[in-house]
Each structure stands twice: as structure tokens, then as C-alpha cells.
C-alpha positions in Angstrom: 120.1 90.7 63.0 117.1 88.6 63.4 113.6 90.2 63.1 110.6 88.9 65.0 107.4 88.3 63.1 104.1 89.5 64.4 103.2 85.8 65.2 106.2 85.7 67.7 105.0 88.9 69.4 101.5 87.5 69.7 102.7 84.3 71.3 104.7 86.1 73.9 101.9 88.6 74.5 99.4 85.7 75.0 101.8 83.9 77.4 102.3 87.1 79.4 98.6 87.8 79.6 97.9 84.2 80.7 100.4 84.6 83.6 98.7 87.8 84.6 95.1 86.5 84.5 94.9 85.0 88.0 96.5 88.2 89.4 94.1 90.4 87.6 91.1 88.2 88.6 92.0 88.5 92.3 92.5 92.3 92.0 89.1 92.6 90.1 87.4 90.8 93.0 88.9 93.3 95.5 87.8 96.2 93.2 84.2 94.8 93.2 84.3 94.6 97.0 85.5 98.1 97.3 82.8 99.6 95.1 79.9 97.5 96.2 80.0 95.9 99.7 82.5 98.2 101.4 80.5 101.4 101.1 77.5 99.6 102.6 79.2 98.2 105.7 81.4 101.3 106.3 85.1 101.9 106.3 86.2 100.5 109.7 89.4 98.6 109.1 91.7 98.5 112.2 94.9 98.7 110.1 96.6 101.1 107.7 96.6 100.5 104.8 93.1 99.0 104.9 92.6 95.3 104.3 91.4 95.8 100.7 94.4 98.0 99.8 96.7 95.5 101.5 95.2 92.6 99.5 95.3 94.5 96.3 99.0 95.4 96.8 99.9 91.9 98.0 98.3 90.3 95.0 99.8 92.8 92.6 103.3 92.3 94.1 103.3 88.5 94.7 100.6 87.1 92.5 97.3 85.5 93.5 98.6 82.5 95.3 101.2 84.1 97.7 99.4 87.5 97.8 96.1 85.7 98.5 97.6 83.9 101.5 99.1 87.1 102.8 95.6 88.7 102.5 93.9 85.8 104.2 96.3 86.1 107.2 95.6 89.9 107.3 91.9 89.4 107.3 92.0 86.9 110.1 93.9 89.4 112.2 91.4 92.2 111.5 88.7 91.7 114.2 87.7 93.6 117.4 90.2 91.6 119.5 92.9 91.4 116.8 95.8 93.6 115.9 95.7 97.2 114.7 98.1 99.8 113.4 100.4 100.2 110.5 100.8 96.9 108.6 102.4 97.2 105.1 102.8 94.5 102.6 106.3 93.0 102.9 108.9 94.0 100.2 109.9 90.4 99.8 108.3 87.0 100.4 109.0 85.7 103.9 112.0 83.4 104.2 110.9 79.8 104.0 107.8 80.5 102.0 107.2 78.0 99.2 104.2 77.4 97.0 103.6 74.1 98.6 103.8 75.6 102.2 101.3 78.5 101.6 100.7 79.3 105.3 104.3 80.6 105.5 103.4 83.5 103.2 101.1 85.1 105.8 101.9 87.1 109.0 99.5 85.4 111.3 100.2 87.5 114.4 101.3 91.1 115.0 101.9 94.0 112.7 105.1 95.6 111.3 104.8 98.9 113.2 106.8 99.7 116.3 
């Protein structure tokens, strides 16, 4: 049986933390928005969950790149003449979504409620 040294654990921990850094940065920006600007402008999102909750969940589930594009699509739909209703983060990335085709991550029209 082979035993890992503490150096091997540190390297894997560093690599894992480096992969989570962009995701955590995106979620931190949403947290800052929720606790600073959002209380000042009021809670008036047209969707459930709110756009900030949607963004936080999308970035947590899919990472900053894909989740960020999903959040951008959601924010662009959230205006007085836009959509409203229940609009949850998808369980899986949309079919055909690739890192080099980022617009395919977002749902640009409609919501996922009946």
C-alpha cells in the first residue's frame, strides 16, 4: 500500500482551490451585490428565484464561464417588458453548449414554468 506524503496532499489541495477560484470570485460578487446594492434599490425581481439567487446557483453548479452566461441571459430577460415567473437553473448544461459557443448556455427567451 502506498502512502501519500503531506506534499502530495498540498499539491492536490492547491489545484482544487485554483479551479474553484473563479467560481468563488463570481459568487462573492453576487454576495456583495445582495448585501450592498440590492437593499438600496429594493427587491423587485420578476422571476422566482430572484436573479441574484439564480446567478449564484448557476455559477455554483456550472462554474463562472457557463453560469455567468446563464446569468447574463437571465438578467437580460428581467425588465418591465420581459419574462416573469418561475425560472430555475437547468439541471444540465443545454445541448450544444460549448465553451467556445458561450451564447448557447443561456436561455434568452421564455421561462421554464408552464
